[in-house]
C-alpha positions in Angstrom: 148.5 39.4 172.7 150.0 42.6 174.1 151.5 40.8 177.1 153.1 38.1 174.9 154.4 40.8 172.6 156.0 42.8 175.4 157.4 39.6 176.9 159.1 38.7 173.6 160.5 42.3 173.2 161.9 42.1 176.8 163.6 38.9 175.8 165.6 40.8 173.2 166.9 43.4 175.6 169.1 40.9 177.5 172.4 40.8 175.6 173.1 37.0 176.1 169.6 36.1 174.9 170.0 38.3 171.8 173.4 36.6 171.2 171.7 33.2 171.5 169.0 34.2 169.1 171.4 35.5 166.5 173.3 32.2 166.7 170.1 30.2 166.3 169.2 32.2 163.3 172.3 30.7 161.6 172.1 27.1 162.8 170.2 24.9 165.2 172.4 24.2 168.2 172.4 22.0 171.3 172.8 23.4 174.9 176.3 21.9 175.0 177.2 23.6 171.7 175.9 27.0 173.0 177.9 26.5 176.2 181.0 26.0 174.2 180.3 29.1 172.0 179.2 31.4 174.8 181.5 30.1 177.5 178.5 29.9 179.8 177.2 27.3 182.2 174.6 24.7 181.3 172.0 25.9 183.8 172.4 29.5 182.6 172.0 28.6 178.9 169.1 26.3 179.6 167.3 29.1 181.6 167.7 31.6 178.7 166.5 29.0 176.2 163.4 28.2 178.2 162.6 31.9 178.4 163.1 32.3 174.7 160.9 29.2 174.0 158.2 30.5 176.3 158.2 33.8 174.4 157.9 31.9 171.1 161.3 33.0 169.8 162.9 29.5 169.6 161.7 25.9 169.1 163.4 22.6 169.9 164.0 19.4 167.9 164.9 16.1 169.6 167.7 14.0 168.1 168.7 10.9 170.2 170.0 12.1 173.5 170.3 15.7 172.3 167.9 18.6 171.9 168.6 21.1 169.1 167.2 24.6 169.4 166.4 26.8 166.4 165.1 30.3 165.9 161.5 30.8 164.9 162.0 34.4 163.8 161.9 33.6 160.1 158.4 32.1 160.5 155.1 33.9 160.3 154.0 33.5 163.9 155.8 36.5 165.5 154.1 39.9 165.9 155.5 42.6 163.6 156.5 44.7 166.6 158.9 41.9 167.8 160.4 41.6 164.3 160.9 45.4 164.2 162.8 45.4 167.5 165.0 42.5 166.4 165.8 44.2 163.1 166.7 47.4 164.9 169.0 45.4 167.3 170.6 43.2 164.6 172.9 45.7 162.9 174.5 47.3 166.0 174.8 43.9 167.6 176.7 42.5 164.6 179.5 45.1 165.2 180.1 44.0 168.8 183.3 42.0 169.4 181.5 39.3 171.5 178.9 38.7 168.7 181.6 38.4 166.1 183.5 36.0 168.4 180.3 34.0 168.8 180.0 33.4 165.1 183.7 32.4 164.8 183.1 29.9 167.6 180.0 28.7 165.7 182.0 28.0 162.6 184.3 25.8 164.8 181.4 24.0 166.3 180.0 23.2 162.8 183.4 22.0 161.8 183.6 19.7 164.8 180.2 18.2 163.8 181.7 17.3 160.4 184.8 15.9 162.0 182.8 13.5 164.1 181.0 12.1 161.0 184.4 11.8 159.1 186.0 10.1 162.1 183.2 7.5 162.2 183.7 6.6 158.5 187.4 6.8 158.7 187.2 4.1 161.4 185.1 1.9 159.1 187.5 2.2 156.1 188.4 -1.3 154.9 185.6 -3.1 156.7 182.6 -1.2 155.5 181.1 -4.1 153.5 181.7 -6.6 156.3 179.9 -4.8 159.0 176.2 -3.9 159.3 175.1 -0.5 158.0 171.4 0.4 158.2 169.6 0.6 154.9 172.5 -0.9 152.9 170.4 -3.3 150.9 172.0 -4.6 147.8 168.5 -5.5 146.5 167.7 -1.8 146.6 171.0 -0.8 145.0 170.4 -3.3 142.2 167.0 -1.8 141.5 168.5 1.7 141.4 171.2 0.6 139.1 168.6 -0.6 136.6 167.5 3.1 136.2 171.0 4.2 135.1 171.8 4.8 131.5 175.6 4.6 130.8 177.9 5.7 129.3 177.8 8.8 131.4 179.9 11.0 133.6 178.7 10.0 137.1 179.3 11.7 140.5 178.9 9.3 143.4 178.4 11.6 146.4 179.3 10.2 149.8 180.9 7.2 148.2 182.5 5.5 151.2 184.7 2.7 150.1 183.6 3.4 146.5 182.2 -0.1 146.0 179.3 1.2 144.0 181.5 3.8 142.2 183.8 1.1 140.9 180.8 -1.0 139.8 179.5 1.9 137.8 182.9 2.6 136.4 182.8 -0.7 134.5 180.3 0.9 132.0 180.4 4.6 132.7 182.4 7.2 130.7 183.9 8.5 134.0 183.1 8.2 137.7 184.0 11.0 140.2 183.6 9.7 143.8 183.4 12.2 146.6 183.7 11.6 150.4 184.6 13.8 153.4 186.5 11.0 155.2 190.2 11.0 154.2 190.7 7.3 155.0 187.6 6.3 152.9 189.1 8.3 150.0 192.5 6.7 150.5 191.0 3.2 150.7 188.7 3.6 147.7 191.4 5.2 145.6 193.8 2.4 146.5 191.3 -0.3 145.4 190.8 1.6 142.1 194.6 1.8 141.6 195.0 -2.0 142.3 192.3 -2.7 139.7 193.8 -0.2 137.2 190.5 1.6 136.8 191.4 4.4 134.4 188.0 6.2 134.3 187.7 6.7 138.1 188.7 9.6 140.3 188.2 9.9 144.0 188.1 13.5 145.5 188.0 14.6 149.1 185.1 17.0 149.7 181.9 17.8 151.4 178.3 17.1 150.1 177.4 20.7 150.7 180.5 22.1 148.8 181.4 19.6 146.1 184.8 19.7 144.4 183.2 19.3 141.0 182.6 22.1 138.4 179.2 23.3 137.4 177.2 21.4 134.8 179.8 18.7 134.3 178.1 15.4 135.2 175.2 13.4 133.7 174.2 11.5 136.9 174.6 12.2 140.6 174.1 9.4 143.1 173.7 9.6 146.9 173.7 6.2 148.4 172.9 6.2 152.2 174.9 9.5 152.5 172.3 12.3 152.6 171.3 11.5 156.2 174.9 12.4 157.2 174.6 15.9 155.7 174.2 18.8 158.1 171.9 20.5 155.7 170.3 18.0 153.3 168.7 20.7 151.2 172.1 22.3 150.5 173.6 18.9 149.5 170.7 18.3 147.0 171.2 21.8 145.6 174.9 21.1 145.1 174.1 18.0 143.2 171.8 20.1 141.0 174.7 22.5 140.4 177.1 19.9 139.1 174.6 18.2 136.8 174.3 19.1 133.1 170.9 20.3 131.9 168.8 17.1 131.6 171.1 15.2 134.0 169.6 13.0 136.7 169.9 12.4 140.4 169.3 9.2 142.3 169.1 9.3 146.1 168.9 6.0 148.0 168.5 6.6 151.8 166.6 5.6 154.9 162.9 6.2 155.2 162.1 8.2 158.3 162.5 6.1 161.4 162.5 6.4 165.2 165.7 4.4 166.0 167.3 7.3 168.0 170.4 5.2 168.8 171.4 5.7 165.1 172.7 9.2 166.1 175.4 7.7 168.3 175.9 4.2 166.8 176.1 5.2 163.1 176.9 8.9 163.4 173.6 9.7 161.6 172.7 13.4 161.6 169.1 12.7 160.4 166.8 9.7 161.1 166.1 9.2 157.5 163.6 11.2 155.4 159.9 11.0 154.4 159.0 11.0 150.7 157.5 14.5 151.2 160.8 15.8 152.6 162.9 14.4 149.8 160.5 15.8 147.2 160.7 19.2 148.8 164.5 19.2 148.8 164.5 18.2 145.1 161.8 20.7 144.1 163.5 23.6 145.9 166.8 22.8 144.3 165.2 23.1 140.9 164.7 19.4 139.9 161.7 18.2 137.9 160.2 14.8 137.0 160.5 13.8 140.7 159.7 10.2 141.6 159.9 8.5 145.0 159.3 5.0 146.2 160.0 2.6 149.1 162.1 -0.3 147.8 162.8 -2.5 150.8 161.9 -3.1 154.5 164.3 -5.0 156.6 162.8 -8.0 158.4 164.6 -7.5 161.7 164.0 -4.7 164.2 164.1 -1.7 163.9 162.9 -2.5 160.4 164.8 0.1 158.4 163.1 1.0 155.1 165.0 2.1 152.0 163.7 5.1 150.1 164.6 5.9 146.5 164.1 9.3 144.9 165.0 10.1 141.3 164.7 13.4 139.4 165.9 15.3 136.4 167.7 18.7 136.3 
C-alpha cells in the first residue's frame, strides 16, 4: 500500500504527467488528441499514460479503433495522501502558461469532435431517408408517436432532415427542431418552407447547449441522436431544462451493441445505451416516472436493437 501510494505521488511530480492528468480530469481523450494538445510524440504520451494507468490515476475505454483515457481521481479508490498532493499541485499548476494553453487546445479538440459529427450529417442532408441508418425503425417511431399527446409545444432534438418534426407539426401547437449540422437545418427548413408549415421552426444548436429558453416546451424528443452527444448526461439535462413542469421526454436510441465500426461508418460517439444507463441519465437530470423498453430488433447482422425511454419532468 505504501509503495503504491509513493508511486502515485511520484507520478504527479513530473510536469507533463500532471498536465495530462489535469486534462483528463476535464475530458477523456485519445493518445492522438493528447499529442495534438501537448505537442508531444506518440511514444512519449503513451509511456506517460501507461505509467499513470499503472499507478491507478487513469483508466482507459475502448471505442472502435481508438482508446480514450480518463482520470480516476474523482473515484474513491485513491489514497487520501495522493489526493492531498494533487490538490496542493492543482492551484499553482493552473496559473502556468503551458497549462492554460493545454486547456485552450482542449477546447479546440472538443470543437473538432463536434465538427466531425456535423460533417457526417451535413454530407447526408437530402438523402437521409434513402440510405441505411442503424436503429432507424419506422415501426419503433410509430410506437413512440402513440405516446404523444398533442397539441403541444414540441422540441425535436437532433432532428436531422426534420422528417419526424414535420409529421408532429401536423397536430402540434408548435415544433422547434434543433440540429448541429448546418446543412441538415437548411434542408429541413427548406422542406418546411415548401410545405408552408407555419408552426415549425428549425434552429441550429447543440444537444448540450440548446437554443431554447427554460421551461418553454411540453415534449422533448431525441430520435437516434443521443449516441452522437459527447456527454449524453448533459444532453438529457438540457432537455429537462427546456421542459415545462410536468413536460415529457421521449428518447429513441440504439440499445448497447458491439458493432465498433459504427464509430467510423456512422460517426457514432457511443455504441448505444443500456436501459440502466438511460435511466441513470434521466434520474440524475431530475426526471421522474421513468420507463424503458426494447421496441425492435433488426433481423440482419449486427442486429441493432431500438431502445425507448420516456419520463416526466
